[in-house]
Each structure stands twice: as C-alpha cells, then as structure tokens.
N, C-alpha and C positions, 0 to 999 in steps of 0.2 A: 295641568303643568304648564307654566307660562313656557314665551318664546325662547328667551334669554336661559330658562331651565333645561328645554329638550336642547339646545346648542351648545349647551355645559355638560349635555349628557353624552353628547356625540363627538365632543369635545376629550373628553377622557379616555372616551373608546378607543377613541384615534390614535390621541400618546400608547394606551396600553398596545394597540396594534404596534405601534414603533418599538416598543420597552420588547414587546417578543422579537420581535423582528432584527432590532440591534444584537440581541442574547444571541440568535439563533446563527445568525452571518458570522457574529464571535464564536462561537462553538464551531460551526463548520470550519473556518477559517485557524483555530488552532488543532484543530481534529488532524485535517486534509493538508495544511501547508504551512504549517508553524516552522519548518527552517527556512523558509522563503525571507529574506528581510524585508520585501513589498508587503507581504501579507500578514508580518508580525508587527508592521507599522500601521497595517489600515483596522488590523485590531484592536490595538491601543489607541488609535482614534475612538471606532466603534465602540471600547468601553466607557471614554468621556462620553458621548452622547446617548449612551446607554443611561448615565448619570443624569443628566440633563432631561428626559424623557419619562426617567422612573417619580422622580421628583414632581414634574406635574400631574402625573396619576396622584400622589400621596397627597398635594395639596388639596385635592375633591376633596380628602377625609377629614382633614384635620378641620378642629371646631375654634384652637385659640392662634392667638397673633403669636405668642410665644414658640409655640409649635411652628408656625409659617415659619416665622424668622430662622428657623434652625434647618428647614427642608428647603429655604431658598438658598441659604449661604450653599448647603451642599451641592445645588443646581448648581452654585456659580465656581463651584471645583472642575466641574464640566466644563463650563461660559469658557471659565478663564483657559485652560489645559487644551481646547481645541484649536486654535488659532495655530499653538507650535504645533502641533502633534500633526496638524494638515499638512504644515509648511515640510514636518521632516517624511511626511509619507510620499509627499509630491518628490522630495528628490531622490528616494531610493526608486520609484516611476522613472524618473531623469535617467537615474545610475545605471539603470537595466538595458537602457539603450547604449551603453557604455561610455555615455557623457562624462567627462571630468568635472565634476561639479565646483572644485577648487571653493574658492571664496564662499559659494552657497551653504558648503558646509558650516562658515563660520557664521553665519545668517543664521543658520538654525538653531547654532549652540547656542545663539546669544536670543533665540526668539523662545527656545524650552528657560533660559533663567527668568528672561522677562515674566511667562507665563508662570513658572512656577513662584513666582515672588508675586504677583498680580493673584493668584490660586490663594494664597498664604493670607493675605490681606483682606480677600471677599473674605474669608472663612471666619478671621479672626479679627479683622481691622474692620476700618472706617471710613478707607480714603477714596476707594473706587466704590463701593456701595455702604448706604447709610441705614436709617428705620427703614423697619418694615412698613407698607404698607399692605394695609389689610381688609377689602370689602368685597367680601365671596359673590360672585365667581373668581373675582377680580383679584391677585395678591402680588407683589413686587418689592422688591429693593429699590428705596428712594436712590439715584443718584449723590453720590461721595465728588469732594471735588476734583477726583483727578482719575472721572467716570471718563470727559471726551479725551484726554490721551490715552485711554485704555481703547475706546472705540476707533480712534484714527489707528492704533497701532493694529488692530483686528481688521479694520478694513484692510489697511494697508499687506498685514503679512497674508491675508488669504486670496488677495489679488497676484500677488507673487507664488504665491501655493499654483495658483490658475494658470498661470505663465509658465512655470514648471510643466506642469501634463501635458501643456498645448507644446511646448520646445517637444517633448516627449512622442508627440502626436508627430509632429512635424518629421522626426530622426526614425520612424517607424518605414521598413520596408517591403513590406507586402501588404496588397491590399487588408486581406485577413486582418493583422496586427492593428491594422490603422484605425480599421471598422472598430474595433473594441478599443482603441484611447480615446474613440471618438465618443464612445458611451462615457468613457471613464471622464473626460473635459464636462460632457452636462452632468456625471453624476456629481462629478466633484464641486457641483453648484449647493448641494445639499447639506454637507456640515458649516457650509461658512453662512450659508443665509440663515438656515434654521435658527440656530441656537445664539444668534446676536440677540439683547437684551431688548428689542422694541419699548416696551413697555415703558420703562425708565427713561428712554431717547425721548418717543411724545410726551412724556411727566416734566421733563425738562425744558420744552420747547413750548407747551400747548399747557400745560398743568394736570392736575390729576384726573382720570378718567373715571368716572362716577358708573357712566353705564358702559356692560361689557358687550353686548351681544354682536357689535360691530367687530372687535376684539375676536370674538369666538368663532365668527365667522372666519375672519382671515386666520383663524390658527389653524380649522379644521381644512380649508383647504389645501392650506403650506403642511401641515402633517399628508394628506393624501401625497402631494407632490414630491415631500421628502423620501416618502416609504418608497418610491415609483423610483428613482433617483438613487437611493442605496441598496435596490434591486439592478441597477444598469451598473454600480462602484465595484458590487459584487462577482456579479458576471466576470468584469474582467478582468478582478482580483486573481480568481479561481483558476485564472489561466498561466498564473506568473507562478515559474518553479516547477511545473508538475511533469511528470516520464509518464504519463497515460496520454491516451490520442484525445483530443477536441470532444469524439462523441463520448466518453467515458467521461468525461466532466458535466457535460450536458444533463447527462441522464442522471450519475451521481446527484449534483447541484439539484434537479428539479425533484429526484424521489424524496432526498433531504426536506425541502421547503411542502413536498405533501404531508410526507410522515410526519412531520415537528410542528413549524411555525401555521400550517395551516389549521391543523389538529386544535393548538395552542390558542390558536387566532378563534374560532370555531364555541373551544370552551370558553374564555373570555366572553363571548357575546352570550353565549347561554347563561351565566353567571348574572350578568349587567341585563337581561328580559324574564330575570324568574321573580323579582319583585310585582312586577304587573302581570304574571302569570297567575302569581299566590290570588291576589288579588280576584281574579276575573274567577276562577276554578274554583277557589276556597281549599286545595288541600295544602299540606304543611311543607316549609318553605324545604327540607331536607329530601323528601318527597319527589318533588320537582326534581330539584338541582342531581339527585343521582337518575333518575330517569333520563333527563336531557343529555347529560354531559354522559351515559354508556351510549344511547343514543349518538350521540353525535360521533363517539369512537369509533363504533361497530361501523355506521353507515361509513364513513370517512376511509376505512379500509376497505368496504366493499366495495367505495368508489373505485380505488386505485385500482383494485384489481379487473372491474368492468373494463376502466380505460384504459389499461397497460397497451393494450394494442393500438392505438389513437397517439397515446405519448411515443410509443417508438416508431412510429410513421415519422412522428414530428419530429425526434430527434436525429434518428438514425438518416433518414431520407434515404441516396443513393447505397448507402450501404446496409439496405434493413437485409438480404437475401444473404448475404454475408453473415450476419451476426446473429442470422435464423438458423443458418448453419452451424457455427461457432455454439450455439445454445444447445441445438440438437444432439452435437458431439459431446458438449458435458452431461449430458443425459443419457448418453447409451455407452460411454465410456463404460470399460468392467474393471473397477478397483479389485484390490487382493481379496476386498472383504466378498464384494462380490461374486468373484469366482468361487471361491472356497463357502458361500451358502449354497452355490447354483452345485457343485460339482459334490457337496454333504446332499442336498435334495435328491439327488442323481444317486449315488450309494446308497439312503436309504431305499429308497424307490426300488435300487435293485436284491437290498436283503429283504424287504417284504417279498418281493414276486420269490427270488428262490429258499426262502424262509433257512437265510442262515444269518448270524448272529452278530461278524463285522465283514469289513470293508473298505479298501481307501484307495486313492488314487494320487500319482505321484511325475511329473515332470521332467524331463530331461532338461540341466542344465550344465553346459560343457560337455563333460566327459560319465558324471555320473546323475543321480534321480534326487530330485529333492520333492519332500511329502507336501501336499496340496492340501489333502482335506481326508477324514479318519474319522469312520463311523465306529462305535462297539463298545462294549464294557471296557473298562481300566483293564483289566487282565488281555487282553483281547488286542490294546492299543501299547500295550508292554512288549508281545507275543511280535508286532509286527517292526516293533523299532530295534527288536532286538536282531533281528535278519541281516547281515552287514551287506548280503551279496545281491540284492534285487537289482544290478545291472547285470550282472550276468545271467540272471535269469530271464531278464527281458532278452539281451542277446540269444538267448536259447530262443524262447518264442519268435523272436523274427526268423530264427530259420526254420524252423516246424515250421510256421505256416506257409503254403501252397499259395504264393501272391497270385498265382493265376485264374484261378478255380472263384467263382462268385461264391458268398458266403462263407469260403472258408476260414473267415477273419473267427467268427463264430467260434471256432473250435479253439477253447485254451490248454494252455499247457499248467501243466502242475507243478507245483513249486510249492516245498514245507507245511501244503495243505491248502495251498489258496490256488483257486486258479488263473490265471494270469492272461490279461490281452492286451498287446500291446496294440500304444494307441497310433496311427501312421495316416498322415494325411498325403494324399495323393496329388503331384506335383502339376501345372496346367500343361506343359510341353509334352504329360507321360512318358517322361525318361528316370521316373523311380517317385518313390516314395520318400519322407522327411518323416524320422521319428519324432512324436513330441514328449510319448509318457507310455505309461503304464495303468491297468487297473486288474486289480485284484480283489477276488472274492474269496472268503472262506468255503472251500470246497465240501460240497455232501457227500459226495463219493471221488473214486480216484481216479475214475474215468465219467469226463464230462456227458452227463442226458440232461436233454431237455424236449419237454414239448413244444410243441407247436406255437402256444400263446406264446410260449418263453423264450423261446428264439426272436420272436416278433421284436418283444417288448426290447430283450437286451439287446436286439441289432441299435434301436431307437435312441435307448442309451448311450453305449458308442459311440453313435455317432455323434449324440449332443455335447459328448465329453471333450471326442476330438476337438469339433467345432470350436466348443469352448476356449481349450488350450492355444488352438490356432490361432484364434482371435489375441488372445492375450500375447502371444510372443510377437503379432504384426503389433499391435499394442505398442509395445514393451522398444519393440523398433524406431516406432515414432517418436517414443518419447525421449528417445534417447537423439534420435536427431534433433529434437526440439533442445535438448542440453549445450549443443553447439550453437543454435539458431539465435538462443535467447540473449546472451550478450551483443551478439551484431544488433539483434532489435533493441535491444538498450541506448546502444550508442546512438539509433537511429531517433528513437523518443527523446535523446537528450539535444541533439542538436535541433529536432523540433520545435525543445522546446528552450533554446537557445537562442538560436543561429535571429530569428524572425523580429526581435527588438533589438538588434544592431545596428547600428548603422554603420555604414560605409568608410567613414572615417575615425572608427575607431581609434583609442587610446589606448585602451585599456589591454585587449586583447584581439591581437589579431586574427580576422577572419580565417585568416590559412590553418591558423594553430586550432583554431576551434572543427575546421573541417582534415583535416591531417588525421587520420586513424590511428588510434594508441597502440603499440605494438601487442601488449595483450592481448588485441583480436586477431594478428596474425598467427598463422596455422605452424609459424614456426617458431614460437615465443619460447617451448620448453626448448627447442637448440641452442636458441640463444642464451636463454638461463646457463644449461650445461658448458657450454663455450666460458658464460663469464666468469663460471666456475672455477674452470681448469686455468685459468689466467686471476686468479681472486688476489694476488700479491705482486702483480703487472702482468702486461704483454698485450698483445696487438688485438687478443680478442676481447679483451677487459677497454681498452681506450680506444678502442673503436668500435664498441659493442653496438645494436641497434636498442638497448636497455637506457643508454642517455638520454630516449625522447621520452623516459616516464614523465610524470609529473612531479613524482617522489623523489624522484632524484634531484630537480631542479630544486624543487624545495628547501634539498637536504645541503643545496651549496656552499650556506650560512654558515652550516657544522662543519663544513669540509675545509675552510680557507679558500671559498669558489673554484676549486680543484674538483672536475666531472667524477674524473678516475676516481678518485676517495670517496667521493660522494656514493657513486655505486657502487662500492664496496663496502660502504655504511649502510646503506638499503637492504644489500646483502645479507647482513649480518644481522640485521632487523628482521627479515622474512626468517632467516636461520633460527632466531629467537622464539621468536613463535610456533615454530615445532616444537621446540625444545621441551619435553616434559619435565611438570613440576619436581620436586626432589632433588636431592644429589647421583650427579651421573652414574648407569649402572650400566656396564658394557654387557651384561645376560639379560638383564630383563626382555622382553621382546617390545613392551611399548618405547625403549630409550635405542633401539635397533637403524631406523631411518634418520635417525638425530647422527646416533652416533658415527655411520656412512659418510656424512656431509662434513662432519667436524672434522674426523681423522682423514676425511679424502684429502678434501680441499683447505682447509682451513691448516691442517697441520702439516698436507703436504706430507702422510706416509705411503709407503708402496702399497699396492694390492696384495701383496701376500703376507704382508704383516698386519695389513688391518684382517684379512680372513681367519689368519691365525688367532689375531687378540679375540674375535671376534665369533669363533669355533664355527665358521661354516665354510665353503667351501668358495674356492675363486669363480667359479661360474652363476652359485648359488647371489655371492657378492654382486657381479656385474649387473644381474636381473633387478635385485633388491636397492642398486644402486639405479637403474630408471626412474622406480616407484618413486623415490625418494628427492630425485629432481622432479618428477612430477607433483609432488605433492608441494615444493615450496615453488614451483610456477604456479599453481593454483593461488600460495599465499601472496605472491608480489602481484597476483592480479588482482585479488581482494584487497592489498594494500594500492592500488592503484584506485580503483575503482570508488572504494568509499576518498580519497584523496580529491579526486573529480567532482564527483557529489558533492562534499563542503567545499568547495569553489564555485560550483553553481548554486549553491543551499538546496540541493536536492536529497533526496532520500536513496542511502545507499544501497550498494546492489549488492549481494552475495554471491562470489559464482560457485556457489555448492551446486550440489546435484538436487535438481527438482523430484528427486524419486523421496527424497528422506531417508532417515537411516532401516535399518533390518535389524532388531536382535537377534537372531542368529545367523549372523553372515557380518562379523567382526573386519576392520579396515585390513585389504588383503596387502602383501608385501613381495609376492612371488611374480608381479611384475603380468599379469594376465588382466585382461580388459573386461574378460563377462565377469556374472556376480560368480563370486566361489562357488566350487560346486559342493552339496552335499548329500549322505544319507539321509535315508527319509527318517527326518524330525516329525517332533510334535507339533501342531500347525500352531 
C-alpha cells in the first residue's frame, strides 16, 4: 500500500467520522431543542455540512467520471447553502441577546436567495462549476466563469456571520454565557473554512493537481480540527432555550455521544479494518465483521457502566452529593405498585402462617377506607368487596384495643368472619396515635387463638404493614408539596435560560418584564380569577384585576381593539370554553356541572337560587361546587399562560397538572374536598 493510499484511507475514515458526528448532532438538536430558533438553524447548517462530508465518503467508492460528477454536484448543494445558513444561524444567536437585527435580517434573506440560485446552478448548470476533474483519489469540478464571484460572496458572508457571533459574545452579561459564546466563536470557524472548494481555487491559480498526498494530508488535519470545532458549537447550542439545569445538559450531551456517535465511529473503524484482518487470519469477512461489531457494542456499553462514577464526578463536581441523594431517593420511592406488592407479600405470608384462604389491607383516606391489597380466591374477593361497613368495624376495633397494654394490639376484633387489626402509628410526642388503616384475615375461629410463633410473626407483619402505610402517607405529603413547588422551579429555570443572554440595553423585552413574576405563581391567583368573574361584564374587579399582567391578555389586545378589559374578558371566555364538554349542553349530566355553574352564574348573571333549582342541587352544594369550578378555570388559565410564555421563549410548554397522574377509580371530584376521594374497599 502506497503512502498516498494510506492517506486516502485515513481521509475517508475521518470524513466518515464527520458524517456520523454531524448526523448525531443533528439528531440531538432536533430531539432535545427543536423549538428553539438557534437550535433549528444550527440543525439546518449541520444538514448541509453532512451532505458535503457524505459526498466525500461516496467519492472514494465510485469508479467512473459520470458517477463522480453526480456526487460532486450533490456536494455543491451543501457548499452553496453553507454561507447563507451560517449567516442565518449567526443572526439567531445575535437575536438571542435581544439585539435588534434590523437590516441584518434583509441581508440574511438576500444571502439565502443567492445561495439557492447558486445551488441550483451548481447542480444543474455550469456557471459556477463546470466539467469534472477525475484523478483518483482527487476528484473535483472545474471552476466556471462565476466561481470567483461566488468565492468572494462565500468569504464575505462567513466573515459577516462571524462578526455577528462576536457581537453576541460582547453582549453576554455573565462569565458563563460569555465563555460559552467564546466556544461558539471558535467553533464557527469550522463550517466556513471546512467546506470551501479549495481544490477548484488551487487549480484555477496553479493548474490541476496530479499528486494528491499533500491535499489528503491537509484534508485529514482539517477534518480533525473541524470535528473538534463542531463539538464546541454543539456544546454551546445545547444550552439555548432549555429549561433543564446546566448539569443535566452536560450529562445528557455526554451520554448521548457515548452511546451513539462513539459506538458508531467504532463500528465504522471495525468495518474499515476488516479487509486486512481477513487477509491475515484467513476467516470469512462476514464472520470477522460480526465478531468485531458485537464486541464493540458490548464493550462500549460495559465501558459506560464502568466509567459512570468518573463521568459523574467530571460533570456534577460540587453537586455530586446532592445528585447522589436525589438518585437514592428515586430508587427508594415507594410507588403505588411497590406498596401493593409489599402488602400482598405480607398478606400471603400471613395466610400461609395462619392457614386461612384470604386477607386484605386497606388504608385510611379521609373519612373512609380504600383497599390497597387483597389476596384470595375470586369468591373471597367478592365477599370482601360486598361489605360496606369496614369503617365502622375499624372504629369498633380501635375502641376494643387496650392501648396501654403491651402486646394488646395482637388481639384482633371479629367482624363478618374476619379478624381485624387496626394499623396505628404512635406519634413522636407520645400524645396519641394516628390511624393508618386496617388489616383483615379470614377468621379460623370466632375467638382468636395463636401460638407463640404465630404471635411473633403476626407482630412482625403488622409492624411492616404499618411502617409501609406510614412511609406512603409521608411520601404523598412530600409529593403534594412538590406539586406547588414545581411551577416556581419552572419559572426559575425559564429565567436561568433566558436572562443571561439578554443585554442590558435590550429593546425586545425589558429585563423587568423577565424578572416580574407571573400572576399565576401568586397564592391569590384563584381569588383574582373569582373576582374577575364576578365583574365579568364590567366593574372595578375586572378593570383593575392583577390578571391584566398575563401574557395571554397582552397578546389578545389586537383582537379587543386595544381594550385591556375586553381582552381579559376574551381570555376568560377562552378558558371557559376549554372546560366545556363536547356535545350539546346538558343541565343534568355530571360532566356538564362545573361548566354550567360558571356559565349561568357569571356569564348569564343568574341568581344562586335559580341556578340551584335548575341544576337540582342545594344552594350550599352549589357554592362548594362553584369553588371547585373556579379552581379548574384557574388551572386552565395557568396552562394557557405557561404555554404562551413557552412559545414566546421557544421553550417546551409546561403543564400545570398534577404530577401524580390519574387514578382509574378516582374521577374528578366536584365537592370541594382537597383530599383524594374517599372509597370503600374496591379492587386494586
């Protein structure tokens, strides 16, 4: 193998790596950050770069000048579009600092038109490029009469794009954002320098090149530099418009590259080295290729697992302890299925010990009981579910327990053929106990008789079940608190992702507007919604409502003749329409109840007594359901506001719904209770 052949092999390999790299960066950008304008234009730039490098790889495999001509003209599609897409990308970066791009936008549109015309001519015409020069390993299109004007256009536009990015760096407010923008400035050299058709320029100046080893060497070094610079660009772009913390972005980016591009690059290397290995060891190519690829995939995943701790230390740094604690919490959280499995295991052990066919465990929810786990045959399950007075039985069992006597808890009460143990937790201040639930086992005899071994095991199972229900209740309380914290955290992440790139002289959106908290985050938001509804057709509570600060109201002004009061009324009407069920209005259907109350009470202005009579409910019940309806309307307004803000910032919309999901046997309550709806024992 000659020196030129070796260099060509390395050049093709490096171009293949760039194809994988650009495709991976494109996929990452479209997956995680597509809604951001900077990321979308970066993805467009990557797409054209990928075309250029893919054509380089394909040119190594073609054997005719006609095929080379087709691939070279396809490559010129990427070359011609690169300057315009690079400039548009730089404009989006500059605009992210709230700079008025003004005339620069028109330059971008003109550049896009020139690039499109140039691309069409390069693919189908001969003005910019002409006949193919085919001397493997060198192949290029000869320059046409308009090549030098295109080269000047290319250089000027790349220079202007680089100037835009540099100006964006100067406008950054913090050291961290300025540092990232510095990476972007250096990385921006890659697309401008790497795809310029140097061979055509050299051929026009000094004549065709017959020897390509120097060109190949320069190309290899350039490909290595371009790969590194593209990674710098991607690292910076990954932070634009994201709500997740920086550490999450770094970790996600690194893991993506370790699992995708790195593995793909290793597979490409394996394919390239297969022919020489075949000649050395004499095995069929398919067998060698299968073995190498399998080994690469398995070893790469093993390497990821082994290096996970080192990667965590590198990425998280001072946050390592907090992240480790959060991960441990995730592993130890007692989900609903985990609780059911634990309780079922305990119940099965108890049934085996006492030689009985069925048992159940229920938790206290509000004033009633909700079945958590049940074991036994179908007829036994039906028997348990048919009983409607388990709550009364629990109260009786509690009264029968001599709380001060040690071990008395093991003496169950008897109810409808079942032994019942109340599950109670002693408070830390020793002032009493908290009732958590009930455990029932089918009774062997009316009077409970246990051996010493049974007493010990029963005591252990009761303790485990009690602790599981106590931990579950504590966890539910923590999750309920998180429900109210998450919207504030979302707002903080929005400010973290937007404000640092905004310069102090911003004319697009004042800094005070970014820092001013939205009304939806106020604890009085629901009260403000009620006040605005009470003066729906006019009044001080509508005219001077804090809801006027909502973004959705501001953006509705164009449809309200610039009247803020009318705009707020339109927004309230839109929110009301969103909770309106489908179909024809029905005054008796339960799903229409909340909408009917709001529509009749505030839009139509009917009196409470009249509404109660028409809906066949009491006035006190009407007031309770009205509070629930206003709360639901407030949640809809909150979702509308956050969706609007997310779209304005090119961020993913956030839903203000409950993080707990839905429960099949727990439909939406309309009775005003905050706690989950109470149930008698039902099937898990």
